[in-house]
C-alpha positions as CSV (number, residue, x, y, z in Angstrom):
1,E,-27.7,-2.8,27.8
2,N,-24.8,-0.4,27.7
3,Y,-22.1,-3.1,27.0
4,G,-21.5,-5.8,24.5
5,I,-18.9,-8.1,23.0
6,C,-17.6,-7.5,19.5
7,T,-14.8,-9.0,17.3
8,S,-12.5,-6.6,15.5
9,T,-11.2,-7.2,12.0
10,T,-7.9,-8.2,13.6
11,G,-9.7,-11.2,15.3
12,T,-9.6,-9.8,18.8
13,N,-12.7,-9.9,21.0
14,Y,-13.5,-6.8,23.1
15,Y,-15.9,-6.2,25.9
16,V,-17.1,-2.7,24.9
17,R,-19.3,0.1,26.0
18,V,-22.1,1.1,23.7
19,L,-22.8,4.8,23.4
20,S,-26.3,5.7,24.6
21,T,-26.9,7.8,21.5
22,L,-26.9,4.7,19.2
23,N,-30.2,3.1,18.0
24,R,-30.5,-0.2,19.8
25,E,-32.8,-1.5,17.1
26,E,-30.1,-1.4,14.6
27,L,-27.5,-3.0,16.9
28,K,-28.1,-6.7,16.0
29,P,-25.8,-9.8,16.0
30,N,-23.2,-9.7,13.2
31,A,-23.8,-5.9,12.7
32,S,-20.7,-4.0,11.6
33,V,-19.8,-1.3,14.1
34,A,-17.0,1.3,14.5
35,L,-14.9,1.3,17.6
36,H,-13.2,4.3,19.0
37,R,-9.4,3.9,18.7
38,H,-8.6,4.7,22.3
39,S,-11.6,3.8,24.4
40,H,-12.8,0.9,22.2
41,A,-16.4,2.1,22.7
42,V,-18.9,1.5,20.0
43,V,-19.4,4.9,18.4
44,D,-21.3,4.0,15.2
45,I,-23.2,1.3,13.4
46,L,-22.0,0.8,9.9
47,P,-24.3,0.1,6.9
48,P,-23.8,-3.4,5.4
49,E,-22.6,-1.9,2.1
50,T,-19.7,-0.1,3.8
51,D,-16.6,-0.8,1.8
52,S,-13.3,0.7,2.8
53,A,-11.9,-0.1,-0.6
54,I,-14.3,2.3,-2.3
55,Q,-13.6,5.1,0.3
56,M,-9.8,4.9,0.1
57,M,-8.4,3.3,-3.0
58,K,-7.9,5.0,-6.3
59,M,-7.8,2.5,-9.2
60,T,-7.1,5.0,-11.9
61,E,-7.3,4.6,-15.7
62,K,-4.0,4.1,-17.4
63,P,-1.8,7.1,-16.4
64,D,-0.9,9.4,-19.2
65,V,2.7,9.8,-18.0
66,T,5.3,8.3,-20.2
67,Y,9.1,7.6,-19.8
68,Q,9.7,10.6,-22.1
69,D,7.9,12.9,-19.6
70,V,10.4,11.9,-16.9
71,G,13.5,14.0,-17.5
72,G,16.8,12.1,-17.1
73,L,16.9,9.2,-14.7
74,D,17.9,6.8,-17.4
75,V,19.4,4.3,-15.0
76,Q,16.2,4.3,-12.8
77,K,14.0,3.8,-16.0
78,Q,16.0,0.8,-17.0
79,E,15.8,-0.7,-13.5
80,I,12.1,-0.3,-13.1
81,K,11.5,-1.7,-16.6
82,E,13.4,-4.8,-15.6
83,A,11.7,-5.1,-12.2
84,V,8.1,-4.2,-13.1
85,E,7.4,-3.7,-16.8
86,L,9.0,-6.8,-18.3
87,P,7.6,-9.3,-15.8
88,L,4.1,-8.0,-16.6
89,T,4.5,-7.7,-20.4
90,N,6.9,-10.6,-21.1
91,P,6.9,-13.0,-18.2
92,E,8.3,-15.8,-20.4
93,L,11.6,-14.0,-20.5
94,Y,12.2,-14.8,-16.8
95,Q,10.9,-18.3,-17.2
96,Q,13.4,-19.0,-20.0
97,I,16.3,-18.1,-17.9
98,G,14.9,-19.8,-14.8
99,I,14.7,-16.9,-12.3
100,D,11.9,-15.2,-10.5
101,P,11.4,-11.5,-11.1
102,P,11.4,-9.1,-8.2
103,R,8.1,-9.2,-6.3
104,G,8.3,-5.6,-5.0
105,V,10.2,-2.5,-5.7
106,L,11.2,0.4,-3.4
107,L,11.7,3.8,-4.8
108,Y,13.5,6.1,-2.4
109,G,15.0,9.5,-2.4
110,P,14.2,13.2,-1.4
111,P,10.8,14.7,-2.2
112,G,10.4,15.9,-5.8
113,T,12.9,13.6,-7.5
114,G,10.5,11.7,-9.7
115,K,9.4,8.7,-7.7
116,T,5.6,9.1,-8.3
117,M,6.0,10.0,-11.9
118,M,8.2,6.9,-12.5
119,A,5.5,4.7,-11.0
120,K,2.9,6.2,-13.2
121,A,5.1,5.9,-16.3
122,V,5.7,2.2,-15.8
123,A,2.0,1.6,-15.4
124,H,1.4,3.5,-18.6
125,H,3.6,1.1,-20.5
126,T,1.8,-2.0,-19.3
127,D,-1.8,-3.1,-19.5
128,A,-1.9,-3.4,-15.7
129,A,-4.5,-1.8,-13.5
130,F,-3.0,0.9,-11.4
131,I,-4.0,1.1,-7.7
132,R,-2.6,4.0,-5.9
133,V,-2.7,4.4,-2.1
134,V,-1.0,6.9,0.3
135,G,0.3,5.1,3.3
136,S,-1.2,7.5,5.8
137,E,-4.7,6.6,4.5
138,F,-4.4,3.2,6.1
139,V,-4.3,4.9,9.6
140,Q,-8.0,5.4,10.3
141,K,-9.8,6.7,13.4
142,Y,-11.5,3.3,14.0
143,L,-9.7,0.3,15.4
144,G,-9.1,-2.5,12.9
145,E,-10.0,-0.5,9.8
146,G,-6.3,-0.1,8.7
147,P,-5.6,-3.9,8.4
148,R,-8.9,-4.4,6.7
149,M,-8.0,-1.8,4.1
150,V,-4.7,-3.5,3.5
151,R,-6.6,-6.7,2.7
152,D,-9.0,-4.8,0.5
153,V,-6.1,-3.4,-1.5
154,F,-4.5,-6.8,-2.2
155,R,-7.9,-8.3,-2.9
156,M,-8.7,-5.6,-5.5
157,A,-5.3,-6.1,-7.1
158,K,-5.8,-9.9,-7.4
159,E,-9.3,-9.4,-8.9
160,N,-8.0,-7.0,-11.5
161,A,-4.7,-8.7,-12.3
162,P,-2.4,-7.9,-14.0
163,S,-2.1,-4.9,-11.7
164,I,0.3,-2.6,-9.9
165,I,-0.1,-1.6,-6.3
166,F,1.6,1.8,-5.7
167,I,1.9,2.7,-2.0
168,D,3.3,6.2,-1.6
169,E,4.7,7.5,1.7
170,I,5.2,3.9,3.0
171,D,7.2,5.3,5.9
172,S,4.0,6.5,7.5
173,I,3.1,2.9,8.4
174,A,6.3,0.9,8.0
175,T,8.9,2.4,10.3
176,K,11.0,0.3,12.6
177,R,8.9,-1.4,15.2
178,F,9.2,-0.5,18.9
179,D,7.3,-1.0,22.2
180,A,4.0,0.7,21.3
181,Q,2.8,3.0,24.0
182,T,-0.6,4.1,22.6
183,G,-3.5,2.5,20.8
184,A,-2.5,4.5,17.7
185,D,1.0,3.0,17.7
186,R,-0.3,-0.5,18.1
187,E,-2.7,0.1,15.3
188,V,0.1,1.2,13.0
189,Q,2.1,-1.9,13.9
190,R,-1.0,-4.1,13.1
191,I,-1.2,-2.5,9.7
192,L,2.4,-3.3,9.0
193,I,2.0,-6.9,10.1
194,E,-1.0,-7.2,7.8
195,L,0.9,-5.7,5.0
196,L,3.8,-8.2,5.4
197,T,1.3,-11.0,5.6
198,Q,-0.4,-10.0,2.4
199,M,3.0,-9.6,0.6
200,D,3.9,-13.1,1.6
201,G,0.5,-14.5,0.6
202,F,0.6,-14.5,-3.1
203,D,2.9,-16.0,-5.7
204,Q,4.4,-14.7,-8.9
205,S,1.7,-16.3,-11.1
206,V,-0.9,-13.8,-9.8
207,H,0.8,-11.0,-11.9
208,V,0.6,-8.3,-9.2
209,K,3.5,-6.0,-8.7
210,I,4.1,-3.8,-5.7
211,I,5.8,-0.4,-5.8
212,M,6.4,1.6,-2.7
213,A,7.9,5.0,-2.4
214,T,9.5,6.8,0.6
215,N,11.6,9.9,1.4
216,R,13.3,8.1,4.4
217,H,14.3,4.5,3.5
218,D,16.6,4.4,6.6
219,T,13.6,4.5,8.9
220,L,11.8,1.5,7.3
221,D,11.3,-1.8,9.2
222,P,13.9,-4.3,8.1
223,A,11.2,-7.0,7.7
224,L,9.8,-5.0,4.8
225,L,13.1,-5.1,3.0
226,R,13.8,-8.8,3.2
227,P,14.1,-10.9,0.1
228,G,10.7,-11.9,-1.3
229,R,9.1,-8.6,-0.4
230,L,10.9,-5.5,-1.7
231,D,13.6,-7.2,-3.7
232,R,14.7,-4.2,-5.7
233,K,15.7,-0.8,-4.3
234,I,16.0,2.1,-6.7
235,E,17.5,5.4,-5.5
236,F,16.3,8.7,-6.8
237,P,19.0,11.2,-5.8
238,V,18.9,15.0,-5.9
239,P,19.6,15.8,-9.6
240,D,22.9,17.3,-10.6
241,R,23.3,20.1,-13.2
242,R,23.0,17.7,-16.1
243,Q,19.9,16.0,-14.7
244,K,18.3,19.3,-14.1
245,R,18.8,20.3,-17.7
246,L,17.2,17.0,-18.8
247,V,14.2,17.7,-16.5
248,F,13.6,21.1,-18.1
249,Q,13.9,19.7,-21.6
250,A,11.2,17.2,-20.7
251,C,8.8,19.9,-19.6
């Protein structure tokens, strides 16, 4: 009575211990349960309507940030227009010249240099749904929830296309892979693998664009930066004196 077999959202079967405090009448075949990250014990019985997408994701209304609100960064504005805005608003331009637009864009640079504002600005100038997620929110306390949330993000983006997925602090789940020593490390690696799978799983006709932001692009897993995933990298450097003046003028 104190043990059972369950299948995680990653597809792995576990022979697990069931806490004695749980209501056995609610523990039925095909019930959704929560596993402890380290011991894999069943610690909770989840209601059928549990939806990680509702708990985590923020599909906001059109952001009110415009390009004019972003001081300076003229080169970065032009690059993100070409990589994200034009493919969503005028996809025929790319079809006419016979090239595929970038599937994903990486914004990188020190904190406070305008990466998040730029992502909001490009969403403002399109009719795309804007789905914002912080990378660390994928790392949950229950085994398998992170990969499931990744799938939910991309499912929501496809259902609401055209859309923009903005994942901030991507370095929290996409650093270079190593021999995982703990259950938490293995879970983060499963999240990254699921993210790569989802990025490879849709074509350009879906009209979903991916923007990721990081302060430490040098720590990212090379697999994330391969062609067909994050095709365009846009640097946001520390502003010089002229750029600082433009920032204050925009305030």
